[in-house]
MIFI-634844 format. One line per 2 residues: number of its first residue (from 1); their letters; for each residue x, y, z of C-alpha. Coordinates in Angstrom, 2 decimals. Layout:
// MIFI-634844
NUM) a) X:Y:Z | ...
//
This chain:
// MIFI-634844
1) mn) 1.08:-19.35:17.14 | 3.75:-22.04:17.04
3) ta) 6.49:-19.45:16.60 | 5.17:-17.37:19.50
5) ik) 5.16:-20.48:21.69 | 8.80:-21.15:20.72
7) vi) 9.65:-17.60:21.77 | 7.88:-18.10:25.11
9) dt) 9.68:-21.43:25.67 | 13.04:-19.72:25.10
11) lk) 12.13:-16.92:27.52 | 11.00:-19.40:30.18
13) da) 14.10:-21.56:29.77 | 16.12:-18.44:30.57
15) gf) 14.08:-17.81:33.74 | 11.69:-15.16:32.41
17) eg) 7.91:-15.06:32.11 | 6.29:-14.93:28.71
19) yi) 2.65:-14.78:27.58 | 0.63:-14.27:24.42
21) vg) -1.35:-11.06:24.93 | -3.88:-8.69:23.44
23) ga) -5.93:-9.15:20.29 | -4.51:-12.61:19.57
25) vr) -6.04:-13.96:22.78 | -9.35:-12.30:22.00
27) dl) -9.44:-13.75:18.49 | -8.51:-17.24:19.65
29) ll) -11.34:-17.20:22.19 | -13.69:-16.11:19.40
31) gk) -12.54:-19.05:17.29 | -10.70:-16.84:14.80
33) ap) -7.14:-17.17:13.56 | -5.14:-14.22:14.96
35) qd) -3.41:-12.01:12.39 | -0.66:-10.84:14.74
37) vd) 0.60:-12.62:17.82 | 2.36:-10.49:20.43
39) va) 4.23:-11.64:23.51 | 4.61:-9.84:26.84
41) ss) 7.54:-10.79:29.06 | 9.30:-9.97:32.28
43) al) 12.57:-9.86:30.30 | 14.04:-6.44:29.58
45) pq) 14.67:-5.54:25.92 | 18.42:-6.19:26.12
47) qv) 17.75:-9.55:27.77 | 15.36:-10.48:24.95
49) ka) 17.97:-9.46:22.36 | 20.57:-11.65:24.05
51) lf) 18.33:-14.73:23.78 | 17.64:-14.59:20.04
53) kr) 19.99:-14.45:17.07 | 17.90:-12.06:14.98
55) tv) 16.02:-9.11:16.45 | 14.95:-5.62:15.38
57) dt) 14.61:-2.66:17.75 | 11.10:-1.67:16.63
59) gi) 10.25:0.24:19.82 | 13.01:-0.47:22.28
61) dh) 12.43:2.75:24.29 | 8.96:1.40:25.08
63) gt) 10.24:-2.12:25.68 | 9.43:-3.69:22.31
65) vl) 11.79:-5.92:20.35 | 10.85:-7.77:17.18
67) vl) 12.12:-11.34:17.29 | 12.70:-12.91:13.86
69) ld) 12.26:-16.67:14.01 | 11.16:-19.35:11.53
71) ge) 10.37:-16.74:8.91 | 8.04:-14.81:11.21
73) gi) 8.29:-11.70:13.33 | 7.05:-11.82:16.92
75) ev) 6.94:-8.59:18.94 | 8.13:-9.13:22.50
77) tt) 7.35:-6.28:24.91 | 8.54:-5.97:28.49
79) fr) 5.82:-5.73:31.16 | 5.33:-2.00:31.63
81) te) 3.19:0.75:33.03 | 2.64:4.13:31.41
83) sg) 1.99:7.57:32.88 | 1.66:11.25:32.05
85) ys) -0.32:11.45:28.79 | 0.01:15.21:28.38
87) dn) -0.92:15.13:24.68 | -3.70:12.51:25.03
89) rr) -1.75:10.37:22.54 | 1.39:8.85:24.01
91) pd) 2.84:8.30:27.50 | 5.30:10.85:28.84
93) sv) 7.07:8.03:30.64 | 7.22:4.23:30.54
95) ef) 8.26:2.11:33.52 | 9.16:-1.55:33.21
97) vl) 7.52:-3.76:35.85 | 7.56:-7.42:36.84
99) sl) 3.80:-7.87:37.07 | 1.73:-9.18:34.17
101) ke) -1.44:-7.80:35.79 | 0.03:-4.30:35.91
103) dl) 0.91:-4.61:32.25 | -2.60:-5.73:31.33
105) rr) -4.11:-2.91:33.42 | -2.75:-0.27:30.99
107) rd) -4.57:-1.76:27.97 | -7.66:-0.28:26.36
109) ft) -10.56:-2.75:26.67 | -11.19:-5.83:28.79
111) in) -11.42:-8.06:25.72 | -7.88:-6.96:24.81
113) am) -6.52:-7.20:28.36 | -6.15:-10.97:28.60
115) am) -3.06:-13.15:28.41 | -2.51:-16.79:27.52
117) te) 0.21:-19.23:28.52 | 1.95:-21.52:26.08
119) nq) -0.47:-24.22:27.31 | -3.48:-22.05:26.34
121) ei) -4.41:-21.23:29.93 | -6.20:-17.85:30.04
123) id) -5.22:-15.12:32.50 | -8.10:-12.67:32.74
125) pf) -7.92:-10.21:35.65 | -10.49:-7.73:34.28
127) gg) -13.38:-9.88:33.08 | -12.54:-9.98:29.39
129) qe) -13.97:-13.47:28.87 | -17.32:-12.47:30.33
131) dl) -17.44:-9.37:28.14 | -16.57:-11.50:25.11
133) qn) -19.43:-13.83:25.96 | -21.81:-10.89:26.43
135) qi) -20.44:-9.13:23.33 | -19.53:-5.92:25.15
137) ir) -16.77:-3.37:24.58 | -15.76:-2.14:28.06
139) av) -12.79:-0.01:29.03 | -10.31:-1.49:31.49
141) gn) -10.86:0.16:34.87 | -11.86:3.83:34.71
143) pd) -12.82:4.71:31.11 | -12.08:8.40:31.67
145) er) -8.48:7.53:32.46 | -8.16:5.21:29.45
147) fe) -9.42:7.86:27.00 | -7.38:10.64:28.58
149) ed) -4.31:8.42:28.12 | -4.97:7.88:24.42
151) al) -7.99:9.55:22.81 | -7.75:7.26:19.77
153) rm) -9.16:4.50:21.98 | -12.58:6.12:21.60
155) lr) -12.49:5.55:17.85 | -11.10:2.04:18.40
157) ai) -14.12:1.21:20.58 | -16.40:2.26:17.76
159) rf) -14.39:0.28:15.22 | -14.70:-2.89:17.34
161) tg) -18.52:-2.62:17.40 | -18.64:-3.26:13.67
163) ql) -15.67:-5.57:13.52 | -16.98:-7.89:16.22
165) df) -20.71:-7.00:16.19 | -20.48:-5.97:19.87
167) ii) -22.10:-3.11:21.79 | -20.31:-0.51:23.89
169) dm) -20.81:-0.65:27.65 | -22.89:2.40:28.68
171) kt) -20.33:3.69:31.18 | -17.67:3.49:28.47
173) lh) -19.96:5.19:25.91 | -20.83:8.02:28.29
175) si) -17.11:8.57:28.85 | -16.53:8.77:25.09
177) rr) -19.21:11.46:24.82 | -17.60:13.45:27.65
179) ha) -14.14:13.19:26.13 | -15.02:13.38:22.42
181) rl) -13.25:16.73:22.01 | -9.90:15.04:22.85
183) ik) -9.98:13.31:19.45 | -8.79:16.62:17.99
185) ai) -5.34:15.92:19.49 | -4.88:12.77:17.40
187) av) -2.84:12.90:14.20 | -4.98:12.51:11.07
189) er) -2.88:9.52:9.97 | -3.97:7.61:13.07
191) lk) -7.58:8.73:12.63 | -7.62:7.62:9.01
193) se) -6.15:4.24:9.90 | -9.04:3.53:12.29
195) id) -11.69:4.90:9.93 | -10.22:2.78:7.11
197) ki) -10.75:-0.29:9.29 | -14.35:0.74:9.98
199) fv) -15.01:0.94:6.25 | -13.88:-2.64:5.63
201) np) -15.46:-4.28:8.66 | -18.58:-6.46:8.26
203) rt) -20.94:-4.01:9.97 | -19.88:-0.52:9.02
205) qk) -23.48:0.63:9.60 | -23.24:-0.27:13.28
207) sm) -19.95:1.56:13.79 | -21.24:4.63:11.97
209) ay) -24.34:4.74:14.16 | -22.07:4.73:17.21
211) lw) -19.83:7.38:15.65 | -22.84:9.70:15.44
213) ds) -24.18:8.72:18.88 | -20.78:9.27:20.51
215) vl) -20.64:12.89:19.16 | -17.14:12.22:17.83
217) tk) -18.37:13.47:14.45 | -18.44:16.99:15.95
219) fl) -14.67:16.91:16.46 | -13.35:14.78:13.59
221) pa) -12.07:16.52:10.45 | -15.01:16.73:8.03
223) ge) -17.00:14.92:10.70 | -20.37:16.08:9.38
225) lf) -19.79:14.06:6.20 | -20.01:10.79:8.13
227) qv) -23.67:11.49:8.91 | -25.13:9.81:5.83
229) dw) -27.37:6.82:5.25 | -25.05:3.83:5.71
231) ip) -27.82:1.21:5.49 | -27.22:0.46:1.77
233) yk) -23.45:0.34:2.28 | -21.72:-2.98:1.62
235) sn) -17.94:-3.02:1.86 | -16.08:-4.15:-1.23
237) gt) -13.06:-5.00:0.92 | -11.28:-1.67:0.42
239) st) -11.34:1.35:2.69 | -11.26:3.68:-0.31
241) fg) -14.82:2.65:-1.16 | -16.01:3.96:2.21
243) wf) -14.56:7.40:1.54 | -15.97:7.36:-1.99
245) yl) -19.38:6.28:-0.68 | -19.76:9.09:1.83
247) lh) -18.68:11.70:-0.75 | -21.09:10.29:-3.32
249) qq) -23.95:10.24:-0.80 | -23.29:13.88:0.07
251) nr) -22.65:14.91:-3.56 | -19.28:16.29:-2.49
253) qf) -15.87:16.35:-4.15 | -12.65:14.77:-2.89
255) sa) -11.44:18.10:-1.50 | -14.00:17.73:1.31
257) vk) -11.92:14.94:2.92 | -8.41:15.87:1.79
259) ey) -7.39:16.62:5.40 | -7.01:12.88:5.93
261) rf) -3.92:12.78:3.69 | -4.66:10.17:1.10
263) sn) -2.07:8.66:-1.19 | -2.08:9.89:-4.79
265) ee) -3.43:6.49:-5.85 | -6.33:6.68:-3.38
267) kr) -7.11:10.25:-4.41 | -7.21:9.39:-8.13
269) li) -9.40:6.33:-7.53 | -11.93:8.35:-5.54
271) ek) -11.96:11.31:-7.94 | -12.31:9.20:-11.07
273) sl) -15.02:7.01:-9.53 | -17.00:10.11:-8.53
275) el) -16.55:11.41:-12.07 | -18.01:8.17:-13.44
277) tk) -21.18:8.49:-11.34 | -21.98:11.77:-13.13
279) le) -22.05:10.14:-16.58 | -25.52:9.40:-17.94
281) tw) -24.33:6.46:-20.06 | -21.26:4.26:-20.20
283) dq) -19.91:3.15:-23.58 | -16.68:1.78:-25.08
285) wt) -14.84:5.04:-24.46 | -15.88:4.93:-20.79
287) yy) -14.60:1.38:-20.38 | -11.37:2.36:-22.13
289) hy) -10.80:5.66:-20.34 | -11.36:4.41:-16.77
291) si) -9.63:1.63:-14.84 | -11.50:-1.52:-13.82
293) eq) -11.18:-0.44:-10.15 | -12.79:2.93:-10.92
295) le) -15.55:1.31:-12.96 | -16.34:-1.31:-10.33
297) ma) -16.41:1.24:-7.51 | -18.78:3.55:-9.37
299) al) -20.95:0.59:-10.41 | -21.61:-0.24:-6.76
301) vt) -23.57:3.00:-6.29 | -25.07:3.36:-9.79
303) dn) -26.71:-0.07:-10.05 | -24.65:-0.91:-13.14
305) ve) -24.91:-4.68:-13.52 | -22.78:-5.11:-16.65
307) nl) -19.81:-7.45:-16.70 | -17.27:-4.64:-16.58
309) ta) -14.23:-6.88:-16.87 | -15.60:-8.47:-20.03
311) ak) -16.61:-5.09:-21.47 | -13.11:-3.80:-20.95
313) qq) -11.40:-6.92:-22.29 | -13.47:-6.82:-25.49
315) lp) -12.10:-3.41:-26.47 | -9.78:-3.35:-29.54
317) iq) -7.05:-1.69:-27.41 | -6.47:-1.32:-23.69
319) sk) -4.18:1.71:-23.73 | -2.57:4.25:-26.05
321) sd) 0.55:2.11:-26.23 | -1.47:-0.59:-28.02
323) ia) -2.17:1.66:-31.00 | -0.30:0.55:-34.13
325) an) 0.73:4.14:-34.94 | 2.10:6.93:-32.76
327) gl) 2.81:10.64:-32.80 | 6.04:10.25:-34.73
329) dl) 4.15:8.44:-37.47 | 1.58:11.23:-37.65
331) mq) 4.30:13.88:-37.93 | 6.04:11.91:-40.68
333) ws) 2.80:11.38:-42.64 | 1.76:15.02:-42.29
335) gd) 5.17:16.61:-42.76 | 4.38:18.92:-39.82
337) ks) 6.29:19.46:-36.57 | 4.94:18.63:-33.15
339) gp) 2.29:21.00:-31.81 | -1.19:21.16:-30.25
341) wl) -2.62:19.56:-33.40 | -0.84:16.30:-32.61
343) kv) -2.74:15.66:-29.37 | -6.05:16.34:-31.13
345) wi) -5.38:13.84:-33.91 | -4.01:11.16:-31.60
347) ek) -7.25:11.34:-29.62 | -9.33:11.20:-32.81
349) me) -7.43:8.10:-33.90 | -7.70:6.58:-30.41
351) kl) -11.48:7.09:-30.20 | -12.17:5.69:-33.65
353) iv) -10.19:2.55:-32.81 | -11.91:2.15:-29.44
355) yg) -15.36:2.53:-31.04 | -14.42:0.00:-33.72
357) el) -14.70:2.54:-36.55 | -11.02:2.27:-37.47
359) en) -9.07:-0.99:-37.45 | -5.88:-0.97:-35.39
361) dk) -3.62:-1.58:-38.40 | -0.78:0.80:-39.25
363) el) -1.43:0.94:-43.00 | -5.15:1.46:-42.52
365) ik) -4.47:4.14:-39.93 | -2.06:5.81:-42.36
367) dw) -4.65:5.85:-45.13 | -7.28:7.25:-42.80
369) fk) -4.98:9.93:-41.40 | -3.56:11.16:-44.68
371) ne) -7.02:11.43:-46.17 | -8.61:13.15:-43.15
373) yh) -5.68:15.36:-42.20 | -5.16:16.84:-45.65
375) rh) -8.91:17.25:-46.06 | -9.04:19.37:-42.88
377) a) -5.78:21.18:-43.46
//
């Protein structure tokens, strides 16, 4: 906040207007510390750049310049209007204006369409404060126009219900139902980003009920999968758990949601956690073979109450690299070249050590191997 106020002071000293806008104002009025503080100004991008030593052109074509000051980055965006959303995603044209009200008019919801001066005076032309007090998500102006401009706003409205524990204004909700098909025009990366936020918000159940009620599930990729019982769901703070949960509830594999383009790390975590839920019992090999993240995620839906961290830490080894002997040792002791046999014997050795049936000592491993290998040869 202090850095944003410094930016505004610099803009005003140069004869320009400057205000804190958007979600930061909403959060401050709710008594929450804002995560990102954005500034709207009458200054054009080049004028902003001239006023500050360090800037980055993060979205200069749309009037946005990132000002680097006091170790922080503050986005400064020129007052603007937008028009011509032919793809229901982004404006065909942006026009810079001198009116703060016109700039606020283009925003999605009334609670996000407020501005604040450096003296914490609120500018609220569309009734955002009243909607905050009444805990309502309401589109600015005509909701049909807002959703035709950017169809992702429909999913954002649903995300805010769970994030803030608000309800959606009926006129706004009816508009979402009428325009639900437009969500198909949104890139899956943007869809996933919003759904990820729904999965980590405090009231995912509420958002999911709205997702079904809004009929957006009919048009989202794999939308039918979201229609599960979310009542038992409790976020563990990661979005990946939400995707895992819905797949587990539906007894489906990861491939059912692969359209959303997960990272390799996310994919592995989901797949391995689903794999764990199929196991009847968990033992030392389970704790060894799976990561603590995979174990903890699966435990949340299998009622496993063990201290998984302790169980894993008590193992004789944590990974193959901890074993006192390796494949080269086995080849030397056997006198045989590398081949499929080597993988089999490494795993035998690994399992015996994990189960505590063979001590992780090179000489003891050597004795065991030479005896067993030649006996089976």
